[in-house]
N, C-alpha and C positions, 0 to 999 in steps of 0.2 A: 504494500500500500504506500502511495506517495505521501511525502510529508504534508503537502497542501491538503490532501484528502483527509489525513488524520486531524489536521488543524481544524478543518471545516466541521468534522464530526464532533470534535470536542467543543467547538463554539456552539454547535446546535444543542449539544447536551447541556451546556452551561446555561443556555437561554431558557431551558425548561427544567426547573427544579421540581422533582417529584416529591409531593408532600407525603409525610408518614400517614399510614392508615388511621382513620379516626374510629375509635371503638364506640359501640352503642352505650348509651348511658343507662342508669338504673331503671328507667322507664321502658327500655327496649327500643328507644328512639335515638336517632343521631342528634348530637348537640345542636342547639340553635346557632344560626350564623354569628350572633353576638358572643357566643361561647366557643366557637370553633376557630382554632388558630389559622385555618385555611383562609378565612375571610379577612384576617388582619393585614393591613396594608404595610408593606415593607418601608423602612425609612429611606431607602434608596429610590423611591418612586419617581422623584423629579428627573433623575438621569435616564429613565427608561423612555423608549419611543412608544408612540401610540400603537396599541395592538400587540405590544411585546408581552409574551407569556411569562409570568412571574412565578407561578406555581401550577402544579397539575396533579390530578389523581384520577385513577380509573374507578368507575362506579358501576353499580347495577341499577337498572330501572325497569319499569313495567313494560318498556317498549323494546327490550333487548331481543325479542323474538325476531325482529327485523334489523337489528343493529349488530354488526360484528364487533364493534368497539365503541364504548361510550365513556367519555372523559369529561371532567370538569377542569376548567382552567381559570386562574385568576390572571387578569391582564391589565395593562396600563390604559387609562382613558383620560378624558378631560371633563371637568365639571362645567356647569352653566356659566360660571364667571371666569373660566379659563384656568382654574386651578387643577393641579395634578390630582388624579384619582385612580382608583382601581376597583374593578368589579369582577363578577364571575360569569362565565358562560358554560352551558352544557352543550357538548359536541357529540354528534352521532355519525357513525360511518355505516352506510347501508350494506346489507349482505352482498348485493351485487351492484357495485357503484357504477354510475354513468361515466362515460369517457368520451370527450373531456368532462371534467367534473361539473355537475349542476348543483348549486348550493341554494338552499332556502334559508334566508336570515329570518328566523321566526321571532317576532316580537310578541311575547305572550302577554295576555291581559293580567295585570297585577294591580289591584285598586287600593293599595295600602301604602301608608307613609311609614310603615314599620319594617326595618331591615330584616326582621325574622320571617317576613311573609314573602320573600323573594321566590321566584319560580325555581331557582336552582335547588333550594332546600326542599320544596315540595316534590320536585321530580325525584330526588334521592330518597325522600321519606314521605310516600303518598298517604301515610296514615294521618299526616297533619299538613296536607297540601295547602299552598298559598291561596288564600281568598276563595277556596273552593273550586277554582277553575281547572285544576289539573286533569280531572277525569272528563271534562267537557271539551273545551276548545283545544287545549294543548295536546291531549292524547290523540284526538282525531287527526290533527295536523301533522304530528310527528309520524304516526303510523302511515298516513297517506304519502308523505314525502319519501319515507324510507322504502315503501313498496314500489315507488317510481324510480328508485336508485339514486335519490338525491341526498347529498350531505345536508345536515341540519346544524346550524349554529343558533342557539337560543340564549341570548344574553340576559343578565339581570340589568335591564336598560334603565332602571332608576338610579344606578350608581350606588356607591357605598352609603350615601346619605338618605336613601329611600325617597328620592325626589319625585314622588308620584305626580304625574300630569305636567311635569316641567318638560316642555317640548324640546328645548335645547339639550338638556341632560339626556333625554331619551335618544335623540338623534346621534349625539357623539358617542355615547356608550354602545349604541346599537352598531354603528359603523365600525367602531373599534373591535366589537365582538366578531365581525366578519374578518377583520385583519388578524385577530387571534387565531381563528380557524386556519387561515392561509399560512400562518406562521407555525402551526402545530403539526408536525409531520406524523405523529403517532395516529392521527385521525385522517389527515389528508396528505399522503406521501408525495404527491405531485400535483400542483395546482395549475399546470400548464393548460391554457385554453379554457379556463373555468368561466362560467357565467353565474351571476347571483341575482336573486329576486327577493325583495323585501316583502314580508307577508305578516299580517296580524289582524286581530278583530277587537273591537271595543277599545279599551285602554291600550291594547296592543295595536289596534288600528291607528290610534292617535300617535303612538310611538313610530309606527311604520310611515305614516304620512310625514312626520317631522324628519325622519331619517332620509326619506326620499327627497325632501326639500334641500337637504344638505349633501346629497349624493355627489354632486360635482364640485363642491367647495371643500368642506372638511373631508369628504369622501373621495377627493381627487386621487386617481390612480386605481380605484376599485372598479371592477367591471360589473357594475350593477345595471341590468338591462331593463328592469321593470319593477313596478310596485303592484301589490294586490291586497286590498284591505277593505274592511267594512265596519259599520257601526261606529263611525269616527266622530268624536266630539270636536266639531269644527270651531265652535265658539264656546269658550270655557264659561263665560258669564251666563250665556243662555243655558248652558248645561246645569250650572248651579241653580239657576232660577227654576228649571224644570224639576230638579231633584228635591228642592226645598219643600218641606211638609209632606213629601211622598214617603212611601215605604222605604225608598232608597236614599233618604236624606243623609245617611251616614257617609255616602260616597262624596257628598259635598264637603263634609267636615274633613275627610281624608284628603280631598283636593287642596283645601286651604293649608292643611298640615304639610302635605307634600311640597307644595310650592314654597312654603316658608322654609322647608328643609334645604331647598336649592338657593334661596335668596335671603340672606341675613337682613337686608333692608325691609323686606316684607314681614319677616318674623318680628323685628323690632317694632314695627307698626302694629301688628296683630296682637301679640301677647298682652300688652298693657291694656288693650281695649276689650279683653274678654271678661265677662262676668264669671263668678266662681263655677257655675255649671258649664260655661263655655271652656274654661280652663281644664275642667275634668274631662270633657269630651275631646278636647285637643290633645291632651296627654294620652288618653286612651287610644286615639287614632295612631299614635306613635309607638305604643307599647303593648297593645292587646295581642298576645301571641296566639289567640284562637284564629285570628285572621278572618273571622266571619264578619266582614265589614257591614253588610246590610243589616244584620241583627243587632248592631250596637246601639243605634239611635233612630229607629224607624219613626217616621211621621213628625219629627221635630221641626220647629221653625229655626233654622240655622241662624238667621239674622237676630233672633232673640238672645243669642249667646254673645252678641257683639254690642258694645256701647255705641249708640247712634243708630243701631239697627241697619236696615237695608241701605239707607242713605250713606252710611259710612263706606260702603264698597265703592262709592263714586269719588272718594277722596283721592288726591293725586297718586299716592304710593300704590294702593291696591289697583286703581284704574290703570296705572302704568303696566302692571304685570298681567292683568286680564287682557289689555289691548295687545301687548306683544305676544300673548298666547293664542291669538287668533291665527288659524292656518291661512296661508296664502299671502301674508303681509311681508313686504320688504323688511329686513331686520339686520341691524349691525350689532355684532357681538364681539367679545374679546377673542374669539377664534375665527373671525371672518364675517363677511356679509353675505346675505342671500337675497335673491329677488322675490322669493316666495312662489315662483312658478315651478311646477313639477318638470324636471328635466328628462324624464323617461316615461314611456307609456304606462298607464295605470288602469287597472280594473277596480272600481269602487262600487260598493253596494250598501244599501241602507233601507230598512223597513220604514214605510211611511207612518206606521202605527207604533213605532218604537216607544216603549214606556219609560226608558231610561235616558237615552241620548237623543236630544231633540232633532227631529227631521227638518224643520223649516229652514235652518241655515245652510243645509247641505246643497240643495239645487242651486242656490245663489253662489255658493263657493265654486261648484262645478262650472257654472256658466262663466264666472269671472276667470277661472283657470283657462277655460277654452278660448275666451276672448284674448287671452295673453299668450296663446300659442301652445298650451298644454295638450296632450293627447290622452283623454279620459274616456273609457267605456264605463258609463254609469248605469247601474241597474237598481230598480226599486221594486219592492213587493208591497201590495196594498195592506194586507192583514197578516201580521206576524209579530210575536213578541221579540224582544231584543235578542235573547239567546237562541230562540228558535230560528231566527233569521240566519244566524251563523250556520246551523245544521242544514237548513234548506239550501244555502248557497255554496256548501262545500264542493259539490260537483262542479259548479260553474267556475269557482276559483281555481281548482286544479286543472280544469280544461284550459283556462286562460294561461296559467303558468306553463303548462305543457307546450301550448302554442308559442308562448314567448320564448321558451328555451329553444324551440325549433325555428325561431325567426319569423313566425306567422302570427302577428298580433291581431289581424282582422281589422276591418274598417279603415284600411290604409288610404282610402280615397277621400276621407274627411277626418279632421282632427279629433272630433268627439262624437259620441253617440249616446243616446239615452233609451233604455228599453224597460218594459215592465213585465218581461217574460223570463222565467228561469229556464235556461236551455236544457239542463239536466236535472229534472225534478227528483226529489228524494224518492227512493225505492226503484227508480228507473234503471234499466241496464246501463245507460250512459253514466249515471251517477255512480254506480258500483264500479264500473270500469275506470272511472277517473280517480277514485280514491283507494281502490284495492279492497280485498275481502277482509283484511284485519281491521282497517279503519271503519269499514261498513259495519262489522260486528260491534265495534265500539259505539257507533251511531245507534244501532238497534238497542244496545244496553242502556242508552240514555233516555229513550222514549219515556215520557211521563214523569221524569225525575225533576227535582227542583234544586237549582244551584244558586246560592246567594239570593234566595227569594225569587229567582227567575225560573219560570216553568218552561220545559222543553216539550212542546206539543206539535211536532211537525206533521204536515199532511201532504199527500201527493198533489202536485199542481201540474196542469197541462201546459 
């Protein structure tokens, strides 16, 4: 072996320090991220490059039937204010990998401002999965991707601070999660000719849309060819308004806590303005390890927790962060500026009767994007709950991603299109073929179940 080859091998090994195995605790569970040394950020973080793997460990998951190798890596990323940060991604190698590699950057929905509720912990320890989503959206997506021969990178896109619904944080941590996969040879031995698609739903759809906005700036050099997401909170203030006093009001509390985790200025504004019950709810959003966000404070008036009530949200500091949190806006940050226009083709979908994420801002957002040169295939269904819409659209999302990987986006004669028809209805042969038998079995197991207060009641549609 040549000296240069040996040197390269040693450098590769040094860049990937394998963490010692973590034993189960007295409860028979893995330690929480706040107690697990794997999640602790090294003091040398500032000298690392974005996407550099800092630690790694091989794990077992419920999806290993289709994964020949599953690892977790801690990697370097950047926080919303440009600060050095590190977070964790779960990486899957399909049993029969596509060649050249096809990669799904999966932005999983995690609606919590608590670092113990990240998806990496729930994937490793499904008995206490994050925010109850693991068995629903995450499991179906992972199995469907692996059955198609795609690599999966699933980052904790909230970063180490659990900055829930902070779009900039989600974008940077997500894109660096893709870099981490490309840097980690144990999962992806050769990335030559790879293509990547960003995919997610709900809170994960929000993270996906933000990552797509940053794909050609912060994500420069990454071969991201498309985005595919649904149930996206386009306007955070409109989302908080819809959630307030509803069964899902706690999501609004988590949003305020998550945004304040990302931005100290917002935290300094918010904390002194909370009444005692608001302080208790705010702290619970950051520390309740049950991760059952919806059950925490159903039907509460979130504004009653804040001195000044609803009017306080219009004050300059909160208004600043709600305004910059709108998708599609030009934005200057410490890590660069974006136009807000999606730089790659996107398939986006949303139920017109979504009970959690408001639908009215979405068509306007799509129309604005299209007028500015974006290429969006937008699909909507008239009657479907939030989580059910994900299940019903799984077939269409994977058909779009397959076509995108093959260079066939459809609708190339016009920049945008809007339809109200699901191409591959649930239970149809096209639906099953798109996601594979293992993911379809997962879908069937979810029928009639309730996740975070959301019912899954899909029905076949022509």
